C-alpha positions as CSV (number, residue, x, y, z in Angstrom):
1,M,-21.8,9.4,-3.8
2,V,-19.8,12.7,-3.8
3,G,-18.6,12.9,-0.2
4,D,-17.5,16.1,1.4
5,A,-14.6,15.9,3.8
6,G,-11.3,17.4,4.7
7,A,-8.3,16.4,2.6
8,W,-5.5,16.8,5.1
9,S,-5.4,13.1,6.0
10,V,-4.3,12.0,2.5
11,E,-1.0,13.0,0.8
12,P,-0.9,14.8,-2.5
13,V,0.5,12.5,-5.3
14,A,3.2,13.9,-7.6
15,N,3.9,12.5,-11.0
16,P,7.0,10.2,-10.5
17,S,8.3,11.3,-13.9
18,V,8.8,14.9,-12.5
19,R,12.2,15.7,-11.1
20,E,12.5,15.1,-7.3
21,A,13.0,18.7,-6.3
22,R,10.0,19.7,-8.4
23,R,7.9,16.9,-6.8
24,R,8.8,18.1,-3.3
25,R,7.7,21.6,-4.2
26,L,4.5,20.5,-5.7
27,I,3.6,18.4,-2.7
28,R,4.5,21.2,-0.3
29,M,2.5,23.7,-2.3
30,T,-0.5,21.4,-2.5
31,K,-0.5,20.8,1.2
32,E,-0.6,24.5,1.9
33,Q,-3.5,24.9,-0.5
34,I,-5.7,22.2,1.0
35,A,-5.1,23.1,4.6
36,G,-8.4,23.5,6.4
37,R,-10.5,23.2,3.2
38,T,-13.1,20.6,2.2
39,G,-13.9,19.1,-1.2
40,P,-14.3,17.8,-3.7
41,L,-13.2,20.7,-5.9
42,R,-12.2,20.4,-9.5
43,Q,-8.4,20.7,-9.9
44,V,-7.3,23.2,-12.5
45,R,-3.6,23.8,-12.0
46,Y,-0.7,21.3,-12.5
47,R,-3.0,18.5,-13.4
48,D,-0.3,16.5,-15.2
49,Q,2.1,16.9,-12.3
50,V,0.2,16.5,-9.1
51,V,-3.1,15.1,-7.8
52,S,-4.6,17.1,-5.0
53,P,-6.6,15.2,-2.3
54,L,-9.0,18.1,-2.5
55,A,-9.9,16.9,-6.0
56,L,-11.2,13.5,-4.7
57,E,-14.6,12.7,-3.3
58,L,-14.7,10.8,0.0
59,E,-14.7,7.2,-1.2
60,C,-12.0,7.9,-3.8
61,R,-9.9,9.7,-1.1
62,N,-10.2,6.7,1.1
63,L,-9.0,4.4,-1.7
64,L,-6.0,6.6,-2.2
65,Q,-5.2,6.6,1.5
66,R,-5.3,2.8,1.5
67,A,-2.9,2.7,-1.4
68,Q,-0.5,5.1,0.3
69,R,-0.6,3.2,3.6
70,A,0.2,0.0,1.7
71,I,3.1,1.5,-0.2
72,A,4.5,3.0,3.1
73,T,4.3,-0.4,4.7
74,I,6.3,-1.9,1.9
75,V,9.1,0.7,1.4
76,T,9.8,1.2,5.1
77,S,10.3,-2.5,5.9
78,G,13.7,-4.0,6.4
79,V,12.7,-7.0,4.2
80,Y,12.0,-4.7,1.3
81,A,15.3,-2.8,1.6
82,G,17.3,-6.0,1.9
83,D,15.4,-8.6,-0.2
84,L,12.5,-7.3,-2.3
85,R,13.7,-4.1,-3.9
86,G,14.9,-6.1,-6.9
87,A,11.4,-7.6,-7.4
88,V,9.6,-4.2,-7.5
89,E,11.4,-0.9,-7.4
90,E,9.9,2.0,-5.4
91,L,9.6,3.9,-8.7
92,V,7.2,1.3,-9.9
93,L,5.2,1.6,-6.6
94,R,5.0,5.3,-7.0
95,Q,3.8,4.9,-10.6
96,H,1.0,2.7,-9.3
97,E,0.2,5.4,-6.7
98,W,0.1,8.1,-9.5
99,D,-2.1,6.0,-11.8
100,I,-4.5,5.3,-9.0
101,A,-4.7,9.0,-8.0
102,V,-5.3,10.1,-11.6
103,A,-8.0,7.5,-12.1
104,L,-9.7,8.5,-8.8
105,R,-9.6,12.2,-9.8
106,E,-11.3,11.4,-13.1
107,I,-13.9,9.3,-11.4
108,T,-14.6,12.2,-9.0
109,E,-14.9,14.7,-11.9
110,L,-17.4,12.5,-13.7
111,L,-19.4,12.2,-10.5
112,L,-19.4,16.0,-10.2
113,D,-20.6,16.3,-13.8
114,L,-23.5,13.9,-13.0
115,V,-24.5,16.0,-10.0
116,S,-24.3,19.3,-11.9
117,S,-26.0,18.1,-15.1
118,Y,-28.9,16.3,-13.3
119,G,-30.2,18.3,-10.5
120,G,-32.6,15.7,-9.2
121,G,-36.3,15.2,-9.5
122,T,-37.9,12.4,-11.4
123,A,-35.9,11.2,-14.4
124,G,-37.7,10.3,-17.6
125,P,-37.0,6.9,-19.2
126,M,-34.4,8.2,-21.6
127,T,-32.6,10.2,-18.9
128,A,-32.7,7.2,-16.6
129,T,-31.1,5.0,-19.3
130,V,-28.3,7.5,-19.7
131,L,-27.8,7.9,-16.0
132,L,-27.7,4.1,-15.6
133,S,-25.0,3.6,-18.2
134,Q,-22.9,6.5,-16.9
135,N,-23.1,5.3,-13.4
136,R,-22.2,1.8,-14.6
137,A,-19.1,3.1,-16.3
138,I,-18.0,4.9,-13.1
139,S,-18.6,1.7,-11.2
140,I,-16.4,-0.3,-13.6
141,A,-13.6,2.2,-13.4
142,R,-13.8,2.3,-9.6
143,D,-13.7,-1.5,-9.4
144,A,-10.6,-1.6,-11.6
145,T,-8.9,0.9,-9.4
146,T,-9.9,-0.8,-6.2
147,A,-8.4,-4.1,-7.6
148,R,-5.1,-2.3,-8.0
149,V,-5.3,-1.0,-4.4
150,L,-6.1,-4.5,-3.2
151,A,-3.0,-5.8,-5.0
152,L,-0.9,-3.2,-3.2
153,E,-2.5,-4.2,0.1
154,L,-1.8,-7.9,-0.5
155,L,1.9,-7.1,-1.2
156,A,2.0,-5.0,2.0
157,A,0.5,-7.9,4.0
158,Q,3.1,-10.3,2.6
159,V,5.9,-7.9,3.3
160,A,4.6,-7.4,6.9
161,A,4.5,-11.2,7.3
162,A,8.0,-11.6,6.0
163,E,9.2,-8.8,8.3
164,A,7.7,-10.5,11.3
165,A,9.3,-13.9,10.2
166,R,12.6,-12.1,9.8
167,R,12.5,-10.7,13.3
168,D,11.4,-14.1,14.7
169,W,14.4,-15.8,12.9
170,E,16.8,-13.1,14.1
171,T,15.5,-13.4,17.7
172,A,15.7,-17.2,17.6
173,H,19.2,-17.1,16.1
174,R,20.4,-14.7,18.8
175,M,18.9,-16.8,21.6
176,A,20.3,-20.0,20.1
177,A,23.8,-18.5,20.4
178,N,23.5,-19.1,24.2
179,N,22.7,-22.8,23.8
180,D,26.1,-23.8,25.2
181,K,25.6,-21.9,28.4
182,Y,22.3,-23.7,29.0
183,L,23.8,-27.0,28.2
184,D,26.7,-26.3,30.6
185,L,24.2,-25.3,33.2
186,V,22.3,-28.6,32.8
187,A,25.5,-30.6,32.8
188,R,26.6,-29.0,36.1
189,T,23.3,-29.1,37.9
190,A,21.9,-32.5,36.8
191,A,22.4,-35.0,34.1
192,D,18.8,-34.8,33.1
193,Q,18.4,-36.2,29.6
194,Q,15.0,-34.6,29.0
195,A,16.3,-31.1,29.9
196,T,19.2,-31.5,27.5
197,V,16.9,-32.6,24.7
198,E,14.7,-29.5,25.3
199,I,17.6,-27.1,25.3
200,T,19.1,-28.7,22.2
201,G,15.7,-28.4,20.5
202,I,16.2,-24.6,20.4
203,A,18.6,-25.1,17.5
204,E,16.0,-27.0,15.6
205,Q,13.4,-24.3,16.3
206,T,15.9,-21.8,15.0
207,A,16.2,-23.7,11.8
208,E,12.4,-23.9,11.5
209,A,12.1,-20.2,12.0
210,A,14.7,-19.6,9.3
211,Q,12.7,-21.8,6.9
212,A,9.5,-20.1,7.7
213,F,11.2,-16.7,7.0
214,R,12.4,-17.9,3.6
215,E,9.0,-19.2,2.6
216,T,7.3,-16.0,3.7
217,L,9.9,-13.9,1.9
218,Q,9.3,-16.0,-1.2
219,R,5.5,-15.3,-1.1
220,A,6.2,-11.6,-0.7
221,T,8.6,-11.7,-3.6
222,L,5.9,-13.3,-5.8
223,A,3.4,-10.6,-4.8
224,A,5.9,-7.9,-5.6
225,E,6.7,-9.3,-9.0
226,A,3.0,-9.3,-9.8
227,L,2.9,-5.5,-9.4
228,A,5.8,-4.8,-11.8
229,L,4.7,-2.6,-14.6
230,P,5.2,-3.7,-18.2
231,E,8.4,-2.5,-20.0
232,S,6.3,-0.2,-22.2
233,R,5.2,1.8,-19.1
């Protein structure tokens, strides 16, 4: 279905092969053009350099927004900056974003073609066969693009989990630094063996938190490696 909705909630996508200064200008210019407007409208200018959200129908626009949110979650995390950048570079993620946006724009244009070429009414058997095959082709393309978005969302979820595990480990490590104070307190107030065991156990919990962080980081790394583009790209 060709949805009609404002495009302001989705960022324009610039071709990552374009120089950075040019990319910023294209994004700024596109944002100015789509302000307050609704779509989808066929994009004519700068097609090989930027994809305008205004050129996407509602479902395609939602898919692009999901991809952008996933990428933002990944690249803004401390775990990505410190541990995962080597597994998948931001340029690779931006190439995925561009490929997704271009595919969604093409899907939207084909949907617009269907709407304009067939105005409604009762389709004859030959027309129905053509419509069925064309809609099937669009569905296959949308499913393939959705799968790529889901892969980005999986990586984002793994990165978020690794980030939470990292914070947990850092907090446990910081708290464990005070173990001696608690042990001294216990020794001064009462020689309670059970209390000493409990306080000492904080160190073991710190070690467990560190192990959990390493395992979660490993899963995020594997998810990131799965998104790496082939050398030919």
